[in-house]
N, C-alpha and C positions, 0 to 999 in steps of 0.2 A: 203142562199142555195148555195152550191158549186157544179159544174158539171165537171166531167171527161169523155171525150169521146175518144172511140177506135173504129175505123171502119175496119172491115173485109172485105172479099170478098163479102159476102152477107148479114151478120148480123151486125148491129151496136150495139156497147156495150157503155152505159153510167153509170157513178157512180155519185148519187146525196148523197151530204153529207148535212143533215138537222138537225138543232138545235130541241131539244125536246121541243114540245108544239107548233112548227110553222106549217104553212100550205105549201104544196108543190104541183106543177102541172108539171106531166111528160108527154110530147107530143110524139105522135107515128107517125101517118100517118093522111091525110085527109079523109081516107075512113070511112064511117058510120059503116061499117060491121067489127067491130074490137072488140076483148076481150082481157083481160089482165089475166094472171094466175100468181100467186105467188106459186113456189115450186110445190106441187102436187094438190093444191086447185084451181079449176077452177072457174072463176066469170064472167058472161056475163055482159058487159057494153054497153049500147047504148048511143051515144052521138049525139047532133044535131050540125052541122057545125063543128066537129072536133072529135078526139078520143084522148082525153087527160085522163091520170089517175090522179084523185084528191085525195090527202091525207091530211086530216084536223086534227089539234092537234095532231101531231104524237107522238108516244110514242115508245118504245123499241119493241113492237110487230110489228110495221111497217116495221122494219128493214128485209132486205133479197133481194132476187133477183126477180124481176118481168119481165115477158116476154110478149111483145106485139105480138099478132097474128092477121093476116088478112085473110079474106075468099080467097080461091083459085079461087072463081068466080068473084072476083073484078078485075079490070083493072091492078092495080098495083102488083097483086100477081104474075104475070109471071116474076118479076124481082127476086123473091126469090125462085123460083121452079128450082131446079137443082138435081143432083144425091146425094148431101149430105144434102138436105133440110130436116128438121124435121117435120113431118105432124102431126096434131092433128084432131082427129075425135070428133065432138061434136053436138049431135042432128042430124039434116038434112044437116050439111054443114062440110066442111073440111077446117082446117086453117093451115097457114105456119108461121113460125117464121119471123118477121120483125126487131125486136129490143129486146134487153135485157137491163134492168136497174137494177143496184145493190143500194140499198137504205141503207145508213148508218146514224144512228141516234147518234148524239153527246149529252151526257147527263152529269149531275153532277157527281163528282167523286164517285166511289164505297166505300164499307166499308174498313177500315184497318183491318188487321188480326193479331192474336196472341197478342192482347192487354193484357198486364199484368203490374204488380206493385210490386216492391221489397220495402218493407216497414219495418220500425223500430217503434220507440215510437214517434218521432216527425218528421221525415225525411223519404222521399220515392222517388223512381225513376220510372217513367211511361215509358213503353217501348211498341213499336209497330213495325209492319211491313206493308209495302205497295207495292204493285205489280205496274209496270208501265203501264201495260195494263188496270189498273183500274181507269185511269185519266179521263175517259169519252169522249176521243176524243180532249180535250184542255189541254194545259199544267197545271199542277198542280201549284196553286199560293202559298198556305199555308195550314197549319194545324190550328185548333182551339180546344183547349182543357179546360174543365171546371170541377169543383168538388163542392161538397156540403156535408154537414153531413146529414146522414139520420135522418129522424124525428121519435121520439117516438110515441106510440100509442095515446097520448094526445097532441100531437104537430102537427102544420100545416107544409106543406112542406117548406123547406128553399130555399133561391134564390140560383141561380148557381153563382160560383165566376169564373172569368176567371184566368187561370194561366198565369203567365209572362214568356215570351212575349205573347201579345195577338195574333200576326200572326208569328206562327213558321215556320221557313223556310222549303220548300218542301223537302230538303235533310237530315233533322233531324229525328232521330228515337227514341230518349229518351230525357227526361227531368227531371230535379230534382223538387221535391216538398217539400216545407218548411212550417214551422209553423203549423205543425198537432198537434193533442192532443193524449195523450197516451190512448189505450184501447177504441178507438172510431172508429165507423163505418162510412166509407166514400163512395160515389158514384162518379166515375169519368166517363166522356163520352169524346170522340173526334171524329172529321170529318175532311175532306179535302175540300178545296175550289178551283174552277177554275172560268172560265170567266162566266159560266151559274149560279153560285150560290154555297151554300153549299151542301156537300155530305150527305150519309147516316151516321148516328150516332152509335157509337158503345159505350156501356155502360159496366162497370164492378164495382164491390162492393168489398171492402176489409176493414178489420179491423186492426188498428194500435195494436202495441205490448203493453202489460202493462207496467208500469214504474216499474223498478227493487227497491225493498225496500232494507234497510240496512241488513236485515236477509237473504234475498235471494242473495245478493250480497256476503256476507260471506260464504253462503254455496256453492256458484260457486267457489269462491277462494280456500276453503278447498278441495273441490272436484279436483281442478287442482293441488293442492299441492300433493295430495295423488297419482295422476297419473303421477306426475312428476318423471323423471329418473334422479338419482343423478350423474350418470356418465356424462350426458350432462352438468350439472352444473360444475363439476370438469373440464372438457375439455374447458369450455368457461372461467372460471376464470385463468386456465393456459394460454390460449392464451393472455388474457388482460394482466395478469402480465408480461409475456414475451415481449409483445409489450412495455409495460411501461419501462422495463429494457434497452431495445434497444434503445428506444427514450432518456432516461436519460444518457447513455453511448454517445450517438451521440452528445448531448449538450455539455457534459464535453469536449469532444475531441475539438469541434468547439471553446469552451471559451479558452482552453489551447493554441490552435493554434493562436488565436488572441492576447493573451497576449505576446507570443514568438515574433509575428511579430512587436508588438508594441514596445517591448525592443530593437530589432535591428534597427527599425527607430530612437529611442531616441539617441542611440549611434552615428549613423551617423550624426545626427543633433549637438550633442555636438563636434564631431571632426570638423565640418565645422564652428561652433562658435570660437573654438580655432585659427583657422587660420585668422580670422578677425583682431584681435590685431596686429598680426606680419605684416599683409599687411599694416596696417595703420601706424605703427612705422617705419617699414623699406619697403619703396615701391619696393626696388630691391631685397626684399627676395625671395628667389627661393627655393622650395623643390624638391628634386630630384625626378624622375619618378620611379626609382628602388631603393627600400630601401637596397638590398643586396650590391649594388655597388654605394655607395654614392660618388659624385663628390664635390669638394670644391665649396661652393657657390661663386657665382660672382655677381657683382653689375650690376644692370640694369639701374643705374642711369646715365643720359646723362647730361655731363658738357658742356654747351654752350659756345663758345669762345676759346676752347682749341686748336683747329687747328689753329686759327688766332694768338695766342700767340707762338705757336711753329713755324710758318713761320716767325714771325718777329724778333724771337731771331736768327734765321738762317741767316737772312739778316745782321743783326748787326755783326755777327760774321765775315761775308765775308768782 
């Protein structure tokens, strides 16, 4: 049990949060002449050695605001008597407010809302809604969903089967159902879970669609063919053909461009190969940079010892 206290100038206010099924004791004063009232219903309680409000095996009916009243003839009543005091007249005595207590009961989650199922022959989608204020006071932990085939008149009830996953996340609001049978009636149920346990169960019954035979399928197709607009078909075919033509032209253009670039690269390679023999046979071969103004080739061959011979001849002549 949790207690929240708020003290004003004259009246103390407490809030008690109690789990469903538990017992609680709410103290007021040490006066024997004390009564408790809940809303507009007055109930006289006499306690020996204290003035406590006892709540046993609490339910949602016990939730509400309780007011502790003490008799004005008691010694402690003078503390609460002032110009703003609320007075209560009961039988032969007068009472004044001493304390207020708000009792909040935490329960299991409430029911889901708008449970529905979109169904086909063998598949389905289970959908639901859940309000946050229906969690019962504790955070919602998970949902649990089950299903079973309805029994015929000469059959016993079938066992419930859990939908996978077993613990559905609290933020999920739909799940898919597989492996159903065509033209079969199923019963689904779902509930929420919190710290106190499982909440209120909500059920729904639905029948899957019958399996479509060959004749029915042909009838549906023929009906669609009769209702089909020929202009739409013409527009769709025209768009597809136009897209294919544009794609084909683009591919041809790219292939032609690649072939042209490959020819240019081949010519450059052959010109380079023609120069290699000339360079090997004549290391001094020089090709002019400007083809329009050719200059006579000159040798780049260096003759070693030519300067020494020239100088020696000059000395002999002298």
